[in-house]
N, C-alpha and C positions, 0 to 999 in steps of 0.2 A: 433466214429464220423460218424453219418449217412450222406448219400448223397441223395439228392432229385432232381428229374427232374420236372420242373414246366413249363407248357405251358399255356400262358396267351394271349388271343386274345380279343381286344376291336374293335368292328365293328360298325361304323356309316353308315347308309344307308339313302339316300335322294330321295324324289319322283321326283326331277328334279335337273339338274346340279347346283352345287355351286362352288365357286372359292375363291382364296386367303385365304385358310385355314392356320391359324397360331396356332401352338400348343406347349404346354409344357408337358413333360412327366417325371414322377418320378417312373420308374419301374426297376431301377437298384438297386441291393442289397446295403445296407448301408455299408460303409467302417468301419469295426470294427474288433476286435480280435475274436469275437464269430462266425464268418462265413467267408467262403472262396469261391469265385466264381471260379468254374472250367471252365465254358464255358457259354457264353451268345450270342445268335444270335438274332438280331433285324431286322424284316422285316416290312416295311411301304409302303403303296400304293404309287406308283410313285418313290420309292427309293430316297427320298430327302436326302440331307446331314443333319446330325444331329450334332448340336453344343452342346457340353457338358461342364458343369462347376459345381463347388460346391457352393450351395447357403449359405445363412446366417447360417442355421442350420447344415451344413455339408452334405447335401443331394446331391448326384450326380443327376444332372438335365439335360434333353435334350430339345433342341429347334429345331423345323423344320417348314418349310413352304411348302405347296402344292398349288402352284399358278394356274395351269391349271384347267379348269372346270372338275368336277368329281362327280359321283353319289354315291360313297362309299369311306370311309376311313377305312382302316384296319391297326391296330397297333398290331403286333405279337411279343411276346418275348418267346424264347426258352432258358430256364435257367437250368444249372446244378450247384448246390451249395452244399457245405459241411458245416455242422454246427459243430463248435468246442467247443461250450459251454458244460459244464457238464450236465448230466441228472438230477442232483439235484442242485439247486442254493443255495450257502452258503452266506447268508445275515448277516450283522452285527446287532444283536438284542440287542446291549448294549448302543447305543447312544440316548440321550434325545433330546426333542425339543429345550431346551436351547443350547445344543451343536450344534444342527443344525443351530440355529440363528447365533451363533458365526462363524460357518464355511461359511455361505452364505453371511454374511455382506461384502459388497465391491465387490461381484461377480455380475456384472450387468446382465449377461444372466440368472443366477439362480434367481436373484431378479425378472427379467421379467416374469418368469414362476411360480412365487410363489404368485401372486396376483389374487384373484377371479374376475370374471366378475360381472358387476352390473346387477342382474336379479331380477325378481319380487318375486320369491320363495326363496330368499336368507335366510329369517328367518327360513324356514324349513330346508335348507341346514345347517345353523348354529346349529340347534337342533341336526341334525345327527352328525355333527362334534364334538359337545360337548359330545355326548354319546360315540363316538369312542375313545376319549382320557381319559375317566374316568379310574381311577386306576393308574394314573401316568405312562402310557405306554410309551415305547420307540418308536422311529420313525418307525422302521420296523414293529412293532406290530400294530401300528395305520394304516399303509398302508395295512397290511394283513387284519385287521378288516374291513376296508373300502371295500375291495374287497368282503369279506364274506357278508357284509351287502347288497351290490348291488345284489350279486348272490342269496341271500335268499329272498329279498323283492321286486325284480323287475323281471318280467317274460320275457323270451326270446321268442319273437314273431316276425316273419318276416312279412313285408308288411304293418305294421301300422305306420311306420315312414319313413322319407326320409332324404336326405342329408342336408336339411334345417331345420330339427326338432331341436327345442331349448331345453335347459335343463329345462326350465319352462314347456314345453309340456311333456317332459319325466317324470317329477315329477307328472304331472296330470294323465297320463295314466298308470304310474308305469310299463312300459313295453317298449321293443325295441329290438335292436340288438347291436352288439359289438361296433359300432360307437357311439351309444347313451350312452352305459354304460361307454365308455372311457371318453366322455365329462362330464358325471355326476361325475365320479370319480375325474377328474381334478378339477371340481368346489369344491368338498368336501375337497380334500387335500389342495388346494390353500386357502381355508377358514382358514385352520390351518397354512398357510404360509409354507407349504411343497412344495418345487420346484418339478414340475412334467411336463412331456411332452407327447404329443400324439404320438403314433407309428402306422405306416401303414405297413402291410406286409402280409405274408401268415402263415397259421397254417397247420401243417402236422402231424396229430395225428395217422394216419393209424389205423382207427377203434378202438380207445381206448375210445370212448364215448364223446370226447370233441366237443363242438359246434363251428361252424364257418368254417369248412373245405370246401374248394372249392373256393368261392369268396375271394377277398382280405379281410384281417382280421384287427382288430384294438385292441390295448391295451394301457397300460400306463407304463411309466418309471418314477419312483420316485427317488429323490436324497436321498440316505442313507449315513450319515456321516461315514467315514471310509471304505466305499464301492464304492460310486459313484452312477451312475444310475443303478437301478435294475428294470427289467421288471416284471409287474404283469398283469394278464389277468382276469378282473372281470367277463367276459362272462363265464369263466370256473372256476373261483376262484382258480387259480394256479399261482405260480411264473413262469416266462418265462424261459425255458431251451433250449434244443437243438431241439425242435419240432416247434419253431417259427423262421421264416425268416424275417428279418427286411429290409424294403425298404426305409422308410423315417421317420423323426421325426420333430416335430414342436410344436408350442403353441396350435394348434388345427388342425382339419381336413384340413382346407384350405391351410395350410403349407405343407401338405403331399399328396394332390390330385394326384392320379396316372396319370390322363390325363385331361387336360383342354385346352381350346383354343377358337377360334372364326372363323367364315367364312362369306363370303358375298353371299347372295342369298336368295330369298323368298321360302324356301323349308320346307316341313314337313320332319322330321327326325325320324329314329328308331335306337335304341341302343341295341346291344346284347353283352354279356360278357361271354366268355368261359374260364374256368380255369381247368386244370388237374394237379394232383400231382402224380408223379410216385415214388414208393418206391423201396428199394433195394431187397425186397422179391418178386418183380414182380407185386404187387398190384398197381392198378391205380384208383384214385378217380377223377371223372369228374363232372362238374356242368356248366350249361348254364343258364344265366338269360336274359330274354327278358324284356327290360325296357320301360315303357310308357314314351314318350317324349312329351313335350309341343307342341301343334299344333301352328305353326308360321304363321303370316300373309303372304299373297301371292300377295300383290299388290304393293310391292316396290322392284324394280329390284336390287337396290344397298344396301339393308338392311344388316347391320352388326349384326350377331347373335353371342351371347356369348354361345358357345357350352358347356362350363363348363365340369362337369363330371356328367351331368344331370341324376340323379337317380342311378348311379352305386355305390350304397351304400355299405359300408363295412359290412359284415355279421358276 
């Protein structure tokens, strides 16, 4: 059962004071049997009181306000977590799509995450889905084939997409990062009416060649009859085991956004994100991303700006 030490800093800087910053954070490990929080220290500029609750998807969510004028907002998480999942996932490869339909019927939350979005490239998505289910494959085999297809036919390239990139755009450029591949996989599986959800977290591979180490990572959980939700990472084409740490789940990225909020003030802002992963063997992986932010108007003193998670794309 490996133990990881994760240091995650989100820093917003403003060229002039802003005020009344209201924020929502989802940087707490998801409550489940596969991971155990040993310690978490949260430090926020101004030390505001953080109100926590479980949202619709079961994510631990924090709310806080920073009312006085300020020129920076720093949200720092120091986390020590033990993963208790096995090093190899044992998935049920025996159940059919028909068995899945029978199991899902009447389960409103599973039905909610089994319907594809209405997109322009849906015909191409349907062609991929049809190809994946050929040979009367069981549900787990289809999910595995979907991950393999994305890994094989879509390039992992940082910097060509952002948090607002659509599945249509991903289909056109045939490239992206983990967030893009997760959204693409959700659309394909939901086209087959396989319930699946977006997962936000960290990946801790310790130099084993997997992509996405450092910044927050994204993958998919698909509902497998006789098993429940099983995580699969199309960026690396692997089933999720004890090197993935889960923060939040939802229908898509917006349900899992690690930090989002708004503030008042006509300011230009800059975002930087630092993540380090410490391993039991003493190795430490560090990554810092400086994100270009939208230049905001400077002529309205009471402008309310949606800070969102502008550009802190999951890699």
